[in-house]
Residue frames as qw, qx, qy, qz and C-alpha x, y, z in Angstrom:
[[0.443, -0.274, 0.151, 0.840, 70.98, -57.20, 58.83],
 [0.294, 0.816, 0.280, -0.412, 69.59, -53.90, 57.54],
 [0.652, 0.516, 0.291, 0.473, 70.15, -52.90, 53.91],
 [0.360, -0.312, 0.002, 0.879, 72.39, -49.92, 53.48],
 [0.279, 0.845, 0.370, -0.268, 70.58, -46.68, 52.37],
 [0.553, 0.275, 0.324, 0.716, 71.62, -45.09, 49.05],
 [0.100, -0.775, -0.253, 0.571, 71.74, -41.43, 50.08],
 [0.176, -0.269, 0.475, 0.819, 73.25, -40.48, 46.75],
 [0.009, 0.379, 0.788, 0.486, 70.08, -41.52, 44.88],
 [0.152, -0.769, -0.579, 0.222, 67.82, -39.72, 47.33],
 [0.223, -0.584, 0.047, 0.779, 69.87, -36.58, 46.92],
 [0.095, -0.009, 0.625, 0.775, 69.48, -36.68, 43.17],
 [0.082, -0.578, -0.782, -0.219, 65.69, -37.18, 43.45],
 [0.204, -0.762, -0.380, 0.484, 65.36, -34.22, 45.80],
 [0.177, -0.401, 0.289, 0.851, 67.31, -31.98, 43.44],
 [0.026, 0.233, 0.755, 0.613, 65.04, -33.03, 40.57],
 [0.149, -0.706, -0.691, 0.048, 61.90, -32.26, 42.56],
 [0.211, -0.677, -0.122, 0.695, 63.24, -28.83, 43.54],
 [0.135, -0.164, 0.523, 0.826, 63.98, -28.13, 39.87],
 [0.052, -0.455, -0.797, -0.394, 60.44, -29.16, 38.84],
 [0.189, -0.763, -0.519, 0.337, 58.92, -26.93, 41.55],
 [0.195, -0.526, 0.133, 0.817, 60.98, -23.99, 40.38],
 [0.057, 0.074, 0.686, 0.722, 59.90, -24.60, 36.79],
 [0.113, -0.619, -0.770, -0.107, 56.27, -24.79, 37.81],
 [0.202, -0.742, -0.304, 0.562, 56.49, -21.56, 39.81],
 [0.182, -0.315, 0.371, 0.854, 58.16, -19.83, 36.85],
 [0.007, -0.315, -0.769, -0.556, 55.39, -20.86, 34.48],
 [0.185, -0.737, -0.636, 0.135, 52.70, -19.73, 36.89],
 [0.243, -0.617, -0.069, 0.745, 54.45, -16.39, 37.36],
 [0.127, -0.065, 0.549, 0.824, 54.63, -15.82, 33.59],
 [0.116, -0.513, -0.764, -0.374, 50.90, -16.48, 33.13],
 [0.265, -0.722, -0.488, 0.413, 50.13, -14.31, 36.11],
 [0.186, -0.457, 0.144, 0.858, 52.01, -11.35, 34.61],
 [0.013, 0.117, 0.678, 0.725, 50.37, -11.85, 31.21],
 [0.089, -0.614, -0.784, 0.024, 46.96, -11.88, 32.80],
 [0.094, -0.647, -0.202, 0.729, 47.33, -8.14, 33.50],
 [0.015, 0.250, -0.509, -0.824, 47.78, -7.40, 29.78],
 [0.087, -0.322, -0.878, -0.342, 44.81, -9.58, 28.87],
 [0.114, -0.684, -0.628, 0.353, 42.54, -7.81, 31.35],
 [0.065, -0.565, 0.058, 0.821, 43.75, -4.43, 30.19],
 [0.048, 0.061, -0.698, -0.712, 43.12, -5.41, 26.60],
 [0.071, -0.481, -0.871, -0.067, 39.69, -6.70, 27.51],
 [0.048, -0.682, -0.400, 0.610, 38.72, -3.38, 29.05],
 [0.090, 0.591, -0.232, -0.767, 39.66, -1.46, 25.88],
 [0.166, 0.064, 0.872, 0.456, 38.55, -4.02, 23.35],
 [0.450, 0.141, -0.062, -0.880, 35.57, -2.74, 21.36],
 [0.602, 0.187, 0.742, -0.229, 32.62, -5.09, 21.14],
 [0.007, -0.056, 0.731, 0.680, 31.75, -6.38, 17.68],
 [0.496, 0.387, 0.454, -0.631, 28.22, -5.59, 16.54],
 [0.202, 0.151, 0.823, 0.509, 26.46, -7.21, 13.66],
 [0.313, -0.164, -0.310, -0.882, 23.39, -5.90, 11.75],
 [0.566, -0.373, -0.712, -0.185, 21.36, -8.62, 13.41],
 [0.396, -0.317, -0.571, 0.645, 22.35, -7.37, 16.89],
 [0.006, 0.082, 0.049, -0.995, 21.31, -3.82, 16.02],
 [0.438, -0.159, -0.425, -0.776, 17.93, -4.60, 14.50],
 [0.486, -0.281, -0.827, 0.036, 16.92, -7.13, 17.10],
 [0.293, -0.498, -0.551, 0.602, 16.57, -4.51, 19.83],
 [0.109, 0.876, 0.349, 0.315, 14.41, -1.36, 19.50],
 [0.356, 0.339, -0.247, 0.835, 16.24, 1.86, 20.16],
 [0.243, -0.564, -0.599, 0.514, 15.42, 3.54, 23.47],
 [0.117, 0.926, 0.345, 0.100, 13.53, 6.82, 23.33],
 [0.113, -0.970, 0.171, 0.132, 15.84, 9.71, 22.52],
 [0.594, -0.422, 0.562, 0.391, 18.75, 7.46, 21.48],
 [0.569, 0.666, -0.285, -0.390, 20.26, 7.50, 18.02],
 [0.969, 0.201, -0.144, 0.009, 21.84, 4.69, 16.09],
 [0.477, 0.585, -0.496, 0.429, 25.44, 5.73, 16.78],
 [0.296, -0.547, 0.537, -0.570, 25.11, 6.03, 20.57],
 [0.909, -0.140, 0.229, -0.319, 23.44, 2.61, 20.78],
 [0.904, 0.362, -0.202, 0.104, 25.92, 0.89, 18.51],
 [0.284, 0.701, -0.522, 0.395, 29.02, 2.22, 20.21],
 [0.849, -0.313, -0.421, 0.059, 28.30, 0.23, 23.40],
 [0.701, -0.583, -0.103, 0.396, 31.38, 0.45, 25.65],
 [0.550, 0.378, 0.093, 0.739, 33.30, 2.81, 23.37],
 [0.322, -0.803, -0.328, 0.379, 34.15, 6.00, 25.24],
 [0.280, -0.509, 0.243, 0.777, 36.40, 8.05, 22.97],
 [0.492, 0.674, -0.074, -0.546, 35.84, 9.89, 19.70],
 [0.148, 0.474, -0.809, -0.313, 38.33, 7.59, 18.05],
 [0.212, 0.074, 0.968, -0.111, 36.43, 4.54, 19.14],
 [0.478, 0.561, 0.439, -0.514, 33.10, 6.02, 18.05],
 [0.396, 0.643, -0.398, -0.521, 34.52, 6.65, 14.59],
 [0.010, 0.261, -0.952, -0.157, 35.65, 3.03, 14.41],
 [0.369, 0.313, 0.816, -0.317, 32.15, 1.84, 15.25],
 [0.481, 0.672, 0.126, -0.549, 30.58, 4.07, 12.61],
 [0.302, 0.593, -0.616, -0.423, 33.06, 3.07, 9.92],
 [0.211, -0.127, 0.969, -0.005, 32.55, -0.63, 10.66],
 [0.180, 0.485, 0.849, 0.106, 28.88, -0.38, 9.55],
 [0.004, 0.067, -0.109, -0.992, 27.73, 2.67, 7.64],
 [0.412, -0.294, -0.585, -0.634, 24.18, 1.33, 7.22],
 [0.053, -0.122, -0.791, 0.597, 23.08, 1.57, 10.84],
 [0.120, -0.630, -0.721, -0.261, 19.31, 1.59, 11.34],
 [0.042, -0.354, 0.126, -0.926, 17.69, 4.87, 12.30],
 [0.178, 0.153, 0.714, -0.659, 15.31, 5.45, 15.17],
 [0.182, 0.516, 0.831, 0.104, 11.65, 4.64, 14.52],
 [0.062, 0.823, 0.316, -0.467, 10.71, 8.31, 14.90],
 [0.019, -0.632, 0.403, 0.662, 13.06, 9.19, 12.03],
 [0.316, 0.097, 0.869, 0.369, 11.80, 6.55, 9.60],
 [0.394, 0.229, -0.192, -0.869, 9.57, 7.63, 6.71],
 [0.499, 0.218, 0.818, -0.186, 6.52, 5.42, 6.48],
 [0.148, 0.131, -0.598, -0.777, 5.51, 4.88, 2.87],
 [0.575, 0.254, 0.508, -0.589, 1.73, 4.69, 2.52],
 [0.266, 0.149, 0.863, 0.404, 0.11, 2.42, -0.01],
 [0.255, -0.153, -0.386, -0.873, -2.73, 3.41, -2.29],
 [0.535, 0.055, 0.494, -0.683, -6.26, 3.38, -0.93],
 [0.353, 0.174, 0.908, 0.144, -8.35, 0.43, -2.15],
 [0.081, -0.236, -0.579, -0.776, -10.75, 0.88, -5.07],
 [0.519, -0.604, -0.439, -0.415, -13.65, 0.33, -2.67],
 [0.076, -0.543, 0.516, -0.658, -13.16, 1.85, 0.76],
 [0.456, -0.188, -0.855, 0.161, -13.51, -0.58, 3.69],
 [0.025, -0.125, -0.493, 0.861, -15.01, 2.26, 5.76],
 [0.385, -0.156, -0.380, -0.826, -18.31, 2.44, 3.87],
 [0.278, 0.070, 0.789, -0.543, -21.49, 1.62, 5.78],
 [0.067, 0.353, 0.862, 0.358, -24.08, 1.57, 2.96],
 [0.161, -0.706, -0.510, -0.465, -27.61, 3.01, 3.36],
 [0.212, 0.017, -0.403, 0.890, -27.93, 6.12, 5.55],
 [0.084, -0.752, -0.633, 0.163, -30.71, 7.77, 7.51],
 [0.227, 0.147, 0.121, 0.955, -31.10, 11.29, 6.12],
 [0.128, -0.786, -0.605, 0.006, -33.52, 13.76, 7.70],
 [0.259, 0.415, 0.025, 0.872, -33.78, 17.55, 7.85],
 [0.446, -0.767, -0.379, -0.263, -35.92, 18.13, 10.95],
 [0.684, -0.589, -0.128, 0.412, -33.09, 18.34, 13.50],
 [0.173, 0.974, -0.144, 0.011, -31.23, 21.69, 13.26],
 [0.867, 0.089, -0.060, 0.486, -27.51, 21.54, 12.48],
 [0.201, -0.952, 0.133, 0.188, -24.81, 23.82, 13.88],
 [0.617, 0.682, -0.351, 0.177, -21.54, 24.43, 12.11],
 [0.240, -0.669, 0.624, -0.326, -19.72, 24.14, 15.45],
 [0.820, -0.136, 0.514, -0.210, -20.95, 20.57, 15.84],
 [0.855, 0.518, -0.003, 0.024, -20.06, 19.74, 12.24],
 [0.261, 0.782, -0.507, 0.251, -16.54, 21.05, 12.87],
 [0.487, -0.494, 0.651, -0.308, -16.24, 18.95, 16.03],
 [0.899, 0.109, 0.391, -0.164, -17.48, 15.83, 14.24],
 [0.809, 0.530, 0.055, 0.248, -15.00, 16.34, 11.38],
 [0.424, -0.835, 0.208, 0.282, -11.84, 17.37, 13.21],
 [0.683, -0.124, 0.501, 0.517, -9.64, 15.94, 10.46],
 [0.437, 0.752, 0.376, 0.320, -10.94, 18.44, 7.89],
 [0.468, -0.205, -0.012, 0.860, -8.49, 21.29, 7.29],
 [0.154, 0.649, 0.147, -0.730, -9.36, 24.94, 6.58],
 [0.299, 0.394, -0.513, -0.702, -10.97, 25.40, 3.17],
 [0.880, 0.107, 0.191, -0.422, -12.78, 22.08, 3.53],
 [0.509, 0.545, -0.662, -0.073, -9.67, 20.10, 2.60],
 [0.805, -0.352, 0.428, -0.209, -9.20, 16.49, 3.65],
 [0.505, 0.501, -0.696, -0.100, -6.61, 13.79, 2.89],
 [0.934, -0.261, -0.217, -0.109, -6.76, 10.19, 4.15],
 [0.336, -0.784, 0.506, -0.127, -4.24, 9.38, 6.88],
 [0.746, -0.254, 0.616, -0.008, -3.74, 5.66, 6.29],
 [0.661, 0.246, 0.596, 0.383, -3.40, 5.50, 2.49],
 [0.063, -0.286, 0.315, 0.903, -2.89, 7.59, -0.63],
 [0.558, 0.515, 0.402, -0.511, -6.22, 8.56, -2.22],
 [0.579, 0.237, 0.659, 0.418, -6.81, 7.33, -5.75],
 [0.235, 0.676, 0.408, 0.566, -8.33, 10.66, -6.83],
 [0.177, -0.236, -0.257, 0.920, -8.06, 14.34, -5.99],
 [0.007, 0.625, 0.726, 0.287, -11.62, 15.66, -6.04],
 [0.035, 0.023, 0.149, -0.988, -12.95, 19.23, -6.00],
 [0.014, 0.591, 0.806, -0.036, -16.61, 19.37, -4.94],
 [0.053, 0.055, 0.120, 0.990, -18.19, 22.54, -6.35],
 [0.013, 0.615, 0.755, -0.227, -21.49, 23.98, -5.10],
 [0.046, 0.440, 0.270, 0.855, -23.28, 26.88, -6.89],
 [0.322, -0.477, -0.664, 0.478, -24.74, 29.03, -4.14],
 [0.049, -0.353, -0.003, -0.934, -26.87, 32.00, -3.16],
 [0.480, -0.307, 0.221, -0.791, -28.88, 32.53, 0.06],
 [0.865, -0.121, -0.428, -0.232, -28.94, 28.86, 1.12],
 [0.012, -0.591, 0.668, -0.452, -27.11, 28.94, 4.46],
 [0.719, -0.221, 0.490, -0.441, -29.37, 26.44, 6.24],
 [0.939, 0.318, -0.050, -0.124, -29.17, 24.02, 3.33],
 [0.457, 0.652, -0.546, 0.261, -25.38, 24.34, 3.35],
 [0.380, -0.496, 0.647, -0.437, -25.26, 23.31, 7.02],
 [0.901, 0.026, 0.338, -0.272, -27.13, 20.10, 6.27],
 [0.788, 0.564, -0.243, 0.035, -24.95, 19.43, 3.23],
 [0.188, 0.655, -0.641, 0.353, -21.74, 19.81, 5.25],
 [0.621, -0.348, 0.541, -0.448, -23.18, 17.75, 8.12],
 [0.932, 0.141, 0.290, -0.164, -23.87, 14.77, 5.87],
 [0.763, 0.620, -0.166, 0.072, -21.25, 15.02, 3.14],
 [0.023, 0.766, -0.610, 0.202, -18.03, 15.52, 5.09],
 [0.628, -0.309, 0.691, -0.182, -18.35, 12.16, 6.91],
 [0.877, 0.387, 0.267, -0.094, -19.36, 10.45, 3.65],
 [0.544, 0.782, -0.288, 0.099, -16.45, 11.86, 1.65],
 [0.217, -0.677, 0.674, -0.201, -14.01, 10.98, 4.44],
 [0.771, -0.088, 0.611, -0.154, -15.23, 7.38, 4.54],
 [0.810, 0.576, 0.108, -0.026, -14.85, 7.23, 0.76],
 [0.702, -0.388, 0.274, 0.530, -11.12, 7.94, 1.32],
 [0.495, 0.745, 0.237, 0.378, -10.96, 10.84, -1.11],
 [0.411, -0.249, -0.042, 0.876, -8.39, 13.63, -1.24],
 [0.104, 0.714, 0.586, 0.369, -10.98, 16.40, -1.56],
 [0.121, -0.150, -0.200, 0.961, -11.78, 20.08, -1.17],
 [0.120, 0.710, 0.690, -0.073, -15.17, 21.82, -0.90],
 [0.161, -0.028, 0.174, 0.971, -15.79, 25.00, -2.93],
 [0.139, 0.726, 0.630, -0.239, -18.93, 27.06, -2.38],
 [0.261, 0.131, 0.334, 0.896, -19.26, 29.55, -5.26],
 [0.047, 0.671, 0.559, -0.484, -21.55, 32.36, -4.16],
 [0.286, 0.540, 0.434, 0.662, -23.12, 34.57, -6.84],
 [0.171, -0.379, -0.310, 0.855, -22.91, 38.15, -5.65],
 [0.178, 0.055, -0.264, -0.946, -25.31, 40.91, -6.60],
 [0.517, 0.283, 0.559, -0.583, -28.98, 40.59, -7.46],
 [0.429, 0.375, -0.539, -0.621, -28.86, 39.46, -11.07],
 [0.923, 0.051, -0.097, -0.368, -30.54, 36.30, -12.33],
 [0.671, -0.452, 0.587, 0.027, -28.90, 33.13, -11.04],
 [0.664, 0.567, -0.444, -0.203, -26.55, 31.28, -13.42],
 [0.882, -0.356, 0.302, -0.061, -25.80, 27.79, -12.09],
 [0.907, 0.279, 0.097, 0.300, -23.57, 26.52, -14.92],
 [0.339, 0.790, -0.216, 0.464, -21.44, 29.64, -15.01],
 [0.487, -0.730, 0.376, -0.296, -20.82, 29.37, -11.27],
 [0.950, -0.133, 0.267, 0.090, -19.70, 25.76, -11.78],
 [0.697, 0.580, -0.055, 0.418, -17.25, 26.93, -14.46],
 [0.073, -0.841, 0.314, -0.435, -15.91, 29.49, -11.98],
 [0.780, -0.508, 0.332, -0.154, -15.53, 26.79, -9.33],
 [0.939, 0.213, 0.097, 0.254, -13.55, 24.64, -11.76],
 [0.466, 0.708, -0.165, 0.504, -11.15, 27.48, -12.56],
 [0.290, -0.785, 0.328, -0.439, -10.70, 28.63, -8.96],
 [0.914, -0.340, 0.214, -0.053, -10.18, 25.12, -7.56],
 [0.872, 0.325, -0.016, 0.366, -7.34, 24.49, -10.02],
 [0.152, 0.811, -0.279, 0.491, -5.57, 27.55, -8.65],
 [0.578, -0.639, 0.376, -0.341, -5.37, 25.80, -5.27],
 [0.610, -0.277, 0.742, -0.027, -4.50, 22.20, -6.09],
 [0.218, 0.301, -0.757, -0.538, -3.97, 19.77, -8.98],
 [0.658, 0.173, 0.564, -0.468, -7.46, 18.29, -8.87],
 [0.003, 0.144, -0.843, -0.519, -8.20, 15.67, -11.50],
 [0.134, -0.458, -0.861, -0.175, -11.90, 15.14, -10.73],
 [0.157, -0.076, 0.132, -0.976, -14.74, 17.63, -10.31],
 [0.077, -0.481, -0.871, 0.066, -18.07, 16.91, -8.63],
 [0.146, -0.225, -0.122, -0.956, -20.78, 19.48, -9.34],
 [0.239, -0.398, -0.866, 0.184, -23.46, 19.40, -6.67],
 [0.293, -0.663, -0.230, -0.650, -26.57, 21.38, -5.82],
 [0.011, -0.363, 0.625, -0.692, -26.56, 22.39, -2.16],
 [0.651, -0.145, 0.282, -0.690, -29.95, 20.79, -1.42],
 [0.898, 0.145, -0.342, -0.235, -29.21, 17.19, -2.52],
 [0.385, -0.568, 0.688, -0.234, -27.93, 14.61, -0.03],
 [0.558, 0.202, -0.779, -0.203, -26.94, 11.02, -0.96],
 [0.784, -0.379, 0.169, -0.462, -28.60, 8.25, 1.05],
 [0.983, -0.065, 0.089, 0.144, -25.86, 5.66, 0.54],
 [0.209, -0.838, 0.413, 0.288, -22.11, 6.25, 0.96],
 [0.680, -0.001, 0.642, 0.354, -21.36, 3.57, -1.64],
 [0.452, 0.826, 0.290, 0.169, -22.38, 6.22, -4.19],
 [0.633, -0.358, 0.051, 0.684, -18.80, 7.43, -4.42],
 [0.190, 0.957, 0.068, -0.209, -18.19, 11.09, -5.29],
 [0.423, -0.476, 0.557, 0.533, -15.38, 10.41, -7.74],
 [0.483, 0.580, -0.326, -0.569, -14.76, 10.22, -11.47],
 [0.802, 0.067, 0.594, 0.017, -15.09, 7.22, -13.77],
 [0.441, -0.005, 0.630, 0.640, -14.13, 6.32, -17.32],
 [0.029, 0.559, 0.552, 0.618, -17.30, 8.05, -18.47],
 [0.183, -0.365, 0.179, -0.895, -19.01, 11.14, -17.01],
 [0.251, -0.236, -0.899, 0.269, -20.87, 10.12, -13.85],
 [0.412, -0.511, -0.180, -0.733, -24.40, 11.05, -12.82],
 [0.197, 0.112, -0.815, 0.534, -24.59, 10.70, -9.03],
 [0.411, 0.125, 0.466, -0.774, -28.12, 11.83, -8.08],
 [0.092, -0.025, -0.901, -0.423, -29.67, 8.82, -9.83],
 [0.352, -0.518, -0.728, -0.279, -32.96, 8.39, -7.96],
 [0.002, 0.169, -0.365, 0.915, -34.23, 11.33, -5.90],
 [0.084, 0.425, 0.801, -0.413, -37.23, 11.39, -3.60],
 [0.249, 0.461, -0.013, -0.852, -38.44, 14.39, -5.60],
 [0.507, 0.291, -0.560, -0.587, -39.01, 12.03, -8.55],
 [0.915, -0.146, 0.087, -0.366, -40.28, 9.07, -6.51],
 [0.545, -0.490, 0.660, 0.166, -36.76, 7.56, -6.43],
 [0.763, 0.398, 0.467, 0.205, -36.79, 7.12, -10.18],
 [0.324, -0.185, 0.362, 0.854, -34.75, 8.62, -12.99],
 [0.387, 0.599, 0.278, -0.644, -37.07, 11.23, -14.56],
 [0.763, 0.628, -0.022, -0.151, -35.71, 10.61, -18.09],
 [0.933, 0.044, 0.064, 0.352, -32.72, 8.83, -19.57],
 [0.504, 0.569, -0.052, 0.647, -30.81, 11.99, -20.54],
 [0.406, -0.893, -0.073, -0.180, -31.18, 13.57, -17.11],
 [0.697, 0.198, -0.324, 0.609, -27.82, 14.87, -15.85],
 [0.167, -0.745, 0.069, -0.642, -28.94, 17.36, -13.18],
 [0.769, -0.623, -0.084, -0.114, -28.50, 17.54, -9.43],
 [0.482, -0.691, 0.512, 0.166, -25.07, 15.99, -8.80],
 [0.879, 0.470, -0.039, 0.069, -22.58, 14.90, -11.46],
 [0.563, -0.628, 0.399, 0.361, -18.87, 14.20, -11.83],
 [0.742, 0.660, -0.046, 0.108, -16.40, 14.74, -14.65],
 [0.755, -0.254, 0.108, 0.594, -12.68, 14.30, -14.92],
 [0.089, -0.705, 0.172, 0.683, -10.56, 17.23, -16.04],
 [0.168, -0.115, 0.763, 0.613, -10.13, 15.58, -19.44],
 [0.116, 0.552, 0.813, 0.145, -13.87, 15.03, -19.88],
 [0.030, -0.825, -0.336, 0.453, -14.66, 18.59, -18.78],
 [0.090, -0.604, 0.349, 0.711, -12.19, 20.25, -21.13],
 [0.252, 0.107, 0.843, 0.463, -13.26, 18.00, -24.01],
 [0.079, 0.709, 0.681, 0.164, -16.73, 19.64, -23.99],
 [0.171, 0.478, -0.004, 0.862, -15.35, 23.16, -23.35],
 [0.018, 0.061, 0.616, -0.785, -16.77, 23.11, -19.84],
 [0.131, 0.587, 0.771, -0.210, -20.36, 24.15, -19.20],
 [0.185, 0.641, 0.410, 0.622, -22.48, 26.75, -21.03],
 [0.210, -0.181, -0.347, 0.896, -22.41, 30.28, -19.62],
 [0.182, -0.137, -0.327, -0.917, -25.59, 31.42, -21.38],
 [0.443, -0.469, -0.735, -0.210, -28.31, 29.76, -19.26],
 [0.060, -0.213, 0.387, -0.895, -29.73, 32.38, -16.91],
 [0.686, -0.162, 0.123, -0.698, -32.44, 31.25, -14.52],
 [0.626, -0.178, 0.728, -0.214, -33.71, 27.74, -13.80],
 [0.823, 0.300, 0.468, -0.119, -33.46, 24.83, -16.24],
 [0.681, 0.725, -0.074, -0.075, -31.81, 23.76, -19.45],
 [0.065, 0.799, -0.598, 0.013, -28.11, 23.83, -18.57],
 [0.577, -0.291, 0.759, -0.081, -27.98, 20.17, -17.39],
 [0.797, 0.437, 0.414, -0.057, -29.57, 19.00, -20.66],
 [0.408, 0.872, -0.269, -0.037, -27.12, 21.14, -22.61],
 [0.268, -0.630, 0.728, -0.025, -24.28, 19.39, -20.75],
 [0.757, 0.079, 0.645, -0.068, -25.74, 16.02, -21.68],
 [0.683, 0.720, 0.107, -0.065, -25.86, 17.10, -25.34],
 [0.120, 0.855, -0.504, -0.021, -22.22, 18.18, -25.22],
 [0.489, -0.393, 0.778, -0.038, -21.09, 14.86, -23.79],
 [0.779, 0.332, 0.527, -0.070, -23.08, 12.87, -26.34],
 [0.544, 0.834, -0.070, -0.065, -21.72, 14.97, -29.22],
 [0.042, 0.754, -0.654, 0.048, -18.19, 14.17, -28.05],
 [0.699, 0.180, -0.682, -0.117, -18.90, 10.46, -28.02],
 [0.031, 0.198, -0.804, 0.560, -19.23, 10.04, -24.27],
 [0.551, -0.425, -0.632, -0.341, -21.96, 8.18, -22.38],
 [0.404, -0.601, 0.299, -0.622, -23.38, 8.66, -18.90],
 [0.504, -0.008, -0.838, 0.209, -22.44, 6.14, -16.19],
 [0.522, -0.524, 0.088, -0.667, -24.60, 5.69, -13.09],
 [0.119, -0.148, 0.907, -0.377, -24.77, 3.65, -9.91],
 [0.160, -0.387, -0.891, -0.175, -27.83, 1.48, -9.39],
 [0.308, -0.632, -0.280, -0.654, -31.12, 3.10, -8.44],
 [0.736, -0.581, -0.338, 0.079, -30.70, 1.73, -4.90],
 [0.648, -0.238, -0.106, 0.716, -27.15, 2.97, -4.30],
 [0.230, 0.255, 0.200, 0.918, -27.90, 6.23, -6.13],
 [0.250, -0.772, -0.577, -0.090, -30.81, 7.27, -3.88],
 [0.254, 0.141, -0.199, 0.936, -30.82, 10.93, -2.77],
 [0.114, -0.756, -0.606, 0.221, -32.98, 13.24, -0.74],
 [0.219, 0.483, 0.147, 0.835, -33.71, 16.84, -1.63],
 [0.120, -0.361, -0.512, 0.770, -34.31, 19.57, 0.93],
 [0.141, 0.724, 0.635, 0.229, -37.73, 20.99, 0.14],
 [0.191, -0.452, -0.096, 0.866, -37.82, 24.72, -0.53],
 [0.423, 0.814, 0.313, -0.247, -39.57, 27.37, -2.54],
 [0.682, 0.469, 0.186, 0.530, -38.04, 28.50, -5.80],
 [0.426, -0.426, -0.087, 0.794, -35.50, 31.26, -5.26],
 [0.265, 0.908, 0.139, -0.295, -36.10, 34.78, -6.44],
 [0.206, 0.795, -0.471, -0.323, -34.12, 35.62, -9.54],
 [0.165, -0.257, 0.933, 0.190, -34.05, 31.93, -10.47],
 [0.697, 0.361, 0.288, -0.549, -37.30, 31.67, -12.41],
 [0.780, 0.217, 0.552, 0.197, -37.61, 29.17, -15.27],
 [0.170, -0.439, 0.441, 0.764, -35.51, 30.19, -18.24],
 [0.658, 0.565, 0.288, -0.406, -37.87, 30.88, -21.17],
 [0.432, 0.725, -0.453, -0.287, -35.00, 30.58, -23.68],
 [0.496, -0.422, 0.759, 0.000, -33.80, 27.15, -22.56],
 [0.788, 0.296, 0.540, -0.024, -35.51, 25.08, -25.24],
 [0.533, 0.843, -0.072, -0.022, -34.26, 27.30, -28.05],
 [0.079, -0.789, 0.609, -0.007, -30.71, 27.16, -26.69],
 [0.687, -0.195, 0.699, -0.042, -30.85, 23.37, -26.33],
 [0.789, 0.541, 0.289, -0.040, -31.64, 23.06, -30.01],
 [0.480, 0.834, -0.220, 0.162, -28.35, 24.79, -30.89],
 [0.704, -0.627, 0.303, 0.138, -25.88, 23.11, -28.55],
 [0.836, 0.157, 0.299, 0.432, -23.84, 21.76, -31.46],
 [0.390, 0.757, 0.118, 0.511, -23.38, 25.28, -32.81],
 [0.226, -0.896, 0.110, -0.366, -22.64, 27.00, -29.51],
 [0.873, -0.467, 0.002, 0.141, -20.54, 24.55, -27.46],
 [0.758, 0.210, -0.016, 0.618, -17.23, 25.48, -29.16],
 [0.205, 0.491, -0.055, 0.845, -17.58, 29.16, -28.27],
 [0.513, -0.608, 0.046, -0.605, -19.74, 29.11, -25.13],
 [0.907, -0.260, -0.312, 0.113, -17.92, 27.55, -22.22],
 [0.688, -0.565, -0.021, 0.455, -14.68, 27.66, -20.32],
 [0.538, 0.124, 0.260, 0.792, -12.96, 29.49, -23.18],
 [0.009, -0.605, -0.285, -0.743, -15.44, 32.38, -23.00],
 [0.533, -0.650, -0.510, 0.185, -15.81, 32.55, -19.19],
 [0.181, 0.483, -0.199, 0.833, -15.53, 35.99, -17.59],
 [0.580, -0.698, -0.419, -0.043, -16.08, 36.81, -13.92],
 [0.098, 0.671, -0.381, 0.629, -14.74, 38.89, -11.06],
 [0.617, -0.288, -0.658, 0.322, -13.74, 37.45, -7.70],
 [0.266, -0.810, -0.033, -0.522, -15.15, 39.71, -4.97],
 [0.396, -0.640, 0.552, -0.359, -13.83, 37.68, -2.06],
 [0.791, 0.122, -0.599, -0.021, -12.29, 34.32, -1.17],
 [0.450, -0.597, 0.483, -0.455, -12.26, 32.82, 2.32],
 [0.520, 0.118, -0.844, 0.063, -10.88, 29.54, 3.59],
 [0.632, -0.455, 0.172, -0.604, -13.53, 28.77, 6.17],
 [0.430, -0.401, 0.783, -0.206, -13.13, 25.79, 8.53],
 [0.664, 0.163, 0.720, -0.119, -15.36, 23.44, 6.49],
 [0.613, 0.594, 0.460, 0.244, -15.25, 24.89, 2.98],
 [0.307, -0.144, 0.207, 0.918, -13.75, 27.52, 0.68],
 [0.213, 0.784, 0.529, -0.247, -16.20, 30.36, 0.13],
 [0.312, -0.062, 0.375, 0.871, -15.77, 32.39, -3.07],
 [0.287, 0.753, 0.427, -0.410, -18.03, 35.31, -3.94],
 [0.353, -0.011, 0.544, 0.762, -18.04, 36.30, -7.60],
 [0.420, 0.600, 0.117, -0.671, -19.76, 38.69, -9.98],
 [0.499, 0.088, 0.784, 0.360, -20.76, 36.88, -13.17],
 [0.056, 0.019, -0.425, -0.903, -22.56, 39.67, -15.04],
 [0.514, 0.336, 0.428, -0.663, -26.16, 39.75, -16.23],
 [0.635, 0.394, 0.656, 0.109, -28.24, 38.13, -19.04]]
């Protein structure tokens, strides 16, 4: 006999299942509708950028920090929100200021002993091409570091054009490798009066300071070339004699007090001795007078070694109007009496012309007569 079927229970189960299906559909519908709002919000939601995100990626060429940081933001309002969220956004590499450090005490560019010869002619055009970094007026500043000294190199001059070419050919590369902030001043004595080397050097000192705040002054004859770039053309705690051992003297110092050829003094040292004497007309005596002045002010001469301080001199005949000064020995005997009134404080001259030539500043002056 078959059991009777309870249709009442089945009916209740079916109603419950229908109710559960309806509830499930309702929940799915609600989430489906909300998904539109979520997507809409996602489209307009601004991305969050951190400082790490910004610095980790280099900016593309031509882009600025704001345009890169704003990402998906498309309105002015949104751009303002991005900017206000981080006011310290990094700038493009092209806009950054690179701070250079000081040049080392000893330049890493030095090569040491040099081959110096005067047989091969030199053209100024070639010297200009070889020293493209030199600015008009003979000015140069290191590109990779801040020079420790600002140096004016002063050359007393008259009728030595060929010698000047050799000097520029050798010295510009040397001074550049020495990482100096320097300028070259050629002080030409106009007229036909007797040559006055020391007075021209005083003029160079005064004129150079009109151009730049030099703190060191190198006084160099135009015919002396260093044979080692470790012989740095800069100033030291004591006045510096640079042409230590010349071929002219068999690569030896002629006498202990010798201060001729090439020397260097700081502005403080120079002013302490009232500059150089103006009263030495003709050849000789002025360098020994300078030595006397320094000694009387308690200073001593510093020098490189005889090896590093080697120099070559361009051979030449003595210039006209530069004959030996017959009064030099008498004047040397009275340096103590004359140095306070004969020097930079009594200097008079007239500038005839000043040109900033490609490799040097050329100043022609009238300095009077004996």
